[in-house]
C-alpha positions in Angstrom: 140.4 89.5 119.1 139.2 86.4 117.3 136.3 86.1 114.9 136.0 84.5 111.4 139.3 86.0 110.4 141.3 83.7 112.6 139.1 80.6 112.4 139.8 77.3 110.7 138.2 73.9 110.1 134.6 72.8 109.2 132.6 73.9 111.1 134.7 76.9 111.9 136.5 77.2 115.2 139.1 79.6 116.5 142.7 78.8 115.7 144.9 79.0 118.9 146.0 82.6 119.2 149.7 82.0 119.4 149.7 79.7 116.4 147.5 82.1 114.4 149.7 85.1 115.1 152.8 83.2 114.1 151.2 82.2 110.9 150.0 85.8 110.2 153.5 87.1 110.8 155.0 84.5 108.4 152.5 85.4 105.7 153.2 89.1 106.2 156.8 88.5 105.5 156.3 86.0 102.6 153.7 88.1 100.8 155.1 91.6 101.2 153.1 94.2 99.4 153.6 97.9 98.6 154.1 99.9 101.8 154.7 96.9 104.1 158.4 97.3 103.9 158.0 100.7 105.7 156.7 99.0 108.8 158.0 96.9 111.6 154.9 94.9 112.4 154.4 93.7 116.0 151.7 91.1 116.8 149.8 90.9 120.1 147.1 88.6 121.5 144.2 90.5 123.0 143.1 89.8 126.6 139.8 88.3 125.2 139.6 86.2 122.1 136.0 85.0 121.5 133.3 84.8 118.9 132.4 88.5 118.5 128.8 87.8 119.5 130.2 87.0 123.0 132.1 90.2 123.4 130.9 93.1 125.5 132.0 96.4 127.0 134.2 94.5 129.5 136.3 93.0 126.7 136.7 96.3 124.9 137.8 98.0 128.1 140.3 95.3 128.7 141.8 95.7 125.2 141.7 99.5 125.7 143.8 98.9 128.8 146.3 96.9 126.7 146.3 99.6 124.0 146.9 102.3 126.6 149.9 100.4 127.9 151.3 99.8 124.4 150.8 103.4 123.5 154.0 104.2 125.3 155.7 102.5 122.4 153.2 102.5 119.5 150.8 105.0 118.0 149.3 102.9 115.2 147.1 99.9 115.9 145.2 97.4 113.7 142.7 95.3 115.5 141.4 92.1 114.0 137.8 91.5 115.3 134.8 89.4 114.4 132.2 91.1 112.3 129.1 90.6 114.5 130.1 93.3 117.0 133.0 94.9 115.1 131.2 98.2 114.7 130.4 98.2 118.5 134.1 97.6 119.3 135.1 100.4 116.8 132.6 102.9 118.3 133.7 102.0 121.9 137.4 102.4 121.1 136.7 105.6 119.1 135.3 107.3 122.2 138.3 106.2 124.3 141.1 107.0 121.9 139.9 109.6 119.3 142.5 112.4 118.9 145.0 110.2 120.7 146.0 107.3 118.5 145.6 105.9 115.0 143.3 102.8 115.1 141.8 100.6 112.4 139.4 97.8 113.3 139.0 95.1 110.5 137.8 91.6 110.1 136.5 89.3 107.4 133.5 87.4 106.2 135.7 84.4 105.4 138.8 83.0 107.2 142.3 84.0 106.4 143.5 80.4 106.2 142.3 77.2 104.7 140.6 74.5 106.8 144.0 73.1 107.8 145.4 76.4 108.8 148.3 76.2 106.5 147.7 78.3 103.4 145.7 81.4 102.5 142.0 80.6 102.0 141.0 80.8 98.4 139.0 83.9 97.6 138.8 85.0 101.2 138.4 88.7 101.9 140.6 88.5 105.1 144.0 89.0 103.4 142.8 92.0 101.3 141.2 93.6 104.3 144.4 93.1 106.2 146.5 94.6 103.3 144.1 97.5 103.0 144.3 98.2 106.7 148.1 98.3 106.7 148.1 100.5 103.6 145.7 103.0 105.2 147.1 103.1 108.8 149.8 105.7 107.8 147.3 107.9 106.0 144.5 108.3 108.6 144.3 111.1 111.0 144.1 110.3 114.7 141.0 108.5 115.6 139.4 105.1 115.1 138.1 103.6 111.8 136.5 100.5 110.4 138.2 99.0 107.3 136.3 96.6 105.2 136.0 95.8 101.5 138.4 98.5 100.4 136.6 101.3 102.3 137.3 103.2 105.5 134.4 104.2 107.8 134.6 106.5 110.8 134.1 104.2 113.7 131.2 106.0 115.4 129.3 106.0 112.1 129.9 102.4 111.0 126.9 100.2 110.5 126.8 96.5 109.7 124.3 96.1 106.9 124.9 92.6 105.5 125.5 89.2 107.1 127.3 87.5 104.2 128.3 90.0 101.5 132.0 91.1 101.4 130.9 94.7 101.6 129.3 94.3 105.0 129.5 97.8 106.4 128.2 101.2 105.5 128.5 104.7 107.1 126.0 107.1 108.4 127.7 110.3 107.3 125.9 113.0 109.2 127.0 116.7 108.7 127.5 117.3 112.5 130.6 117.9 114.5 131.4 114.9 116.7 133.7 114.4 119.7 134.5 111.8 122.2 132.5 111.6 125.4 135.7 110.5 127.2 138.1 113.5 127.6 140.7 111.9 129.9 141.8 108.3 130.1 144.2 106.5 132.4 144.8 103.0 133.8 143.1 103.7 137.1 139.9 104.9 135.3 139.7 101.9 133.0 140.4 99.4 135.9 137.5 101.0 137.8 135.2 100.9 134.8 135.9 97.2 134.2 134.6 96.5 137.7 131.5 98.7 137.2 130.4 97.9 133.7 129.2 94.4 134.3 126.4 95.7 136.5 125.1 98.2 133.9 121.9 97.0 132.2 120.8 98.5 128.9 117.4 97.7 127.5 116.7 98.5 123.9 113.0 98.4 123.0 112.0 98.2 119.3 108.7 100.1 119.1 105.9 98.6 116.9 103.0 100.5 115.3 100.7 99.8 118.3 98.6 102.1 120.5 100.9 103.9 123.0 99.0 102.5 125.9 100.4 99.0 125.0 104.0 100.4 125.2 103.0 101.9 128.6 102.1 98.5 129.9 105.5 97.1 128.8 107.3 100.0 130.5 105.3 99.6 133.7 106.4 96.0 133.9 110.0 97.1 133.2 109.9 99.7 136.0 109.5 96.9 138.6 113.3 96.3 138.0 114.4 99.1 135.8 117.6 99.1 133.8 120.1 101.9 134.2 119.5 102.9 130.5 116.4 102.5 128.4 116.7 103.0 124.6 113.4 103.4 122.7 113.8 102.8 119.0 111.0 104.9 117.7 109.8 105.9 114.2 111.1 108.3 111.6 113.1 111.1 113.0 112.3 110.0 116.6 108.5 110.2 116.6 106.5 108.5 119.3 102.7 108.9 119.7 101.4 110.4 123.0 99.2 108.9 125.6 98.8 109.9 129.3 99.6 106.4 130.4 102.8 106.3 128.3 103.9 109.7 129.7 103.3 108.5 133.2 105.2 105.3 132.6 108.2 107.2 131.3 108.1 109.6 134.2 108.0 106.7 136.6 111.2 105.2 135.0 113.0 108.5 135.1 112.1 109.0 138.7 113.8 105.7 139.4 117.1 107.1 137.8 116.6 105.2 134.5 118.2 107.1 131.6 115.7 107.3 128.8 117.1 107.8 125.3 115.1 108.2 122.1 116.6 106.6 119.0 115.1 105.5 115.7 114.6 102.3 113.7 115.8 104.2 110.6 119.5 103.7 109.9 120.4 107.0 108.3 119.6 110.6 108.8 119.2 113.0 111.7 116.7 112.9 114.5 114.6 115.8 115.8 111.5 116.6 117.9 110.2 119.0 115.4 106.9 117.1 114.8 104.0 117.8 117.2 103.5 114.1 117.6 106.8 113.8 119.5 107.3 117.3 121.0 105.9 116.1 124.3 109.0 114.0 124.9 111.2 117.0 125.4 109.2 117.9 128.5 110.3 114.7 130.2 114.1 115.1 130.3 114.7 112.3 127.8 117.6 112.5 125.3 117.1 112.6 121.5 120.3 110.8 120.5 122.6 112.1 117.7 121.9 109.0 115.6 125.3 108.2 114.2 124.8 104.5 114.6 123.3 102.0 117.0 126.9 101.0 118.0 127.8 104.6 118.8 124.6 104.9 120.9 125.7 101.9 122.9 129.2 103.1 123.4 128.1 106.7 124.1 125.4 105.7 126.7 127.6 103.2 128.4 130.7 105.4 128.7 128.6 108.4 129.8 126.9 106.4 132.5 130.2 105.1 133.8 131.3 108.8 134.2 128.1 110.6 135.2 125.7 108.1 136.7 125.3 110.1 139.9 124.9 113.5 138.1 121.4 114.9 138.2 122.1 116.9 135.0 123.5 114.0 133.0 121.6 115.2 130.0 123.9 118.3 129.8 126.9 116.1 129.6 125.3 114.1 126.8 124.4 117.3 124.8 127.6 119.2 125.5 129.9 116.3 124.7 128.0 114.5 122.0 126.7 117.4 119.9 128.6 120.6 119.3 
């Protein structure tokens, strides 16, 4: 799907997909490693090949459509993806294909090839990530994983934590049961979602240590043209200070069919509304998210909205399908 892995030149630019895949196939044959001889590798160009910062849910639904078609013949997939949104792609595909296929999403911090696109890049992590992914694909259980720097991470718990280091991803390993929010998947459904998803707006507000009335002012402005989904990145385990104006602003958004979801700025750990300072939120019908990762929250909210936008009790679908 593009990314640094398949880039060449200085400054970096994407190598044409056909030429890159031919080169990757040649290198896979030339530099056989333990375990590779067991596989017949097939190489495919994704529908969208872009810088990963340009990718969105539409692109991941399109590649899901391609995977669903290929799944008649293949059960194991390795996806090469740019690192900026690699964890978002992984989480998205995890909800679509968990318990169905074996999928690893990988990438690199440095290109696979030298600037001329002829030989392996010296000291690049691309080839080792590629090798590791192939070595692991036969060992993983059904589901989607991120492979990077010799480590596997469950896709829905993968978090990008460094912009340049080779070990760019960590995992939020919460001791909770987890399951996909998509139970059934078919071509018609994906095609319908591709048409719908471009109109879904998600607003993610990073709360600051300011009086709650200031946040209420922001939300009142937002309510003039509300998004379909509002994520509030709050403090600690999901704490948000109360004010009458903030409660009113949230109620106004909810009345306009805006889904309000409480997240946290903290990367790791569970959320709860056990503190008095945040207990008022549970009265409003907002969701305290499971907090696996920001990428999982994006995938979860987008896919649930595509399925249950018209359901008055959408919160029950979130709870029943997200936390067991």
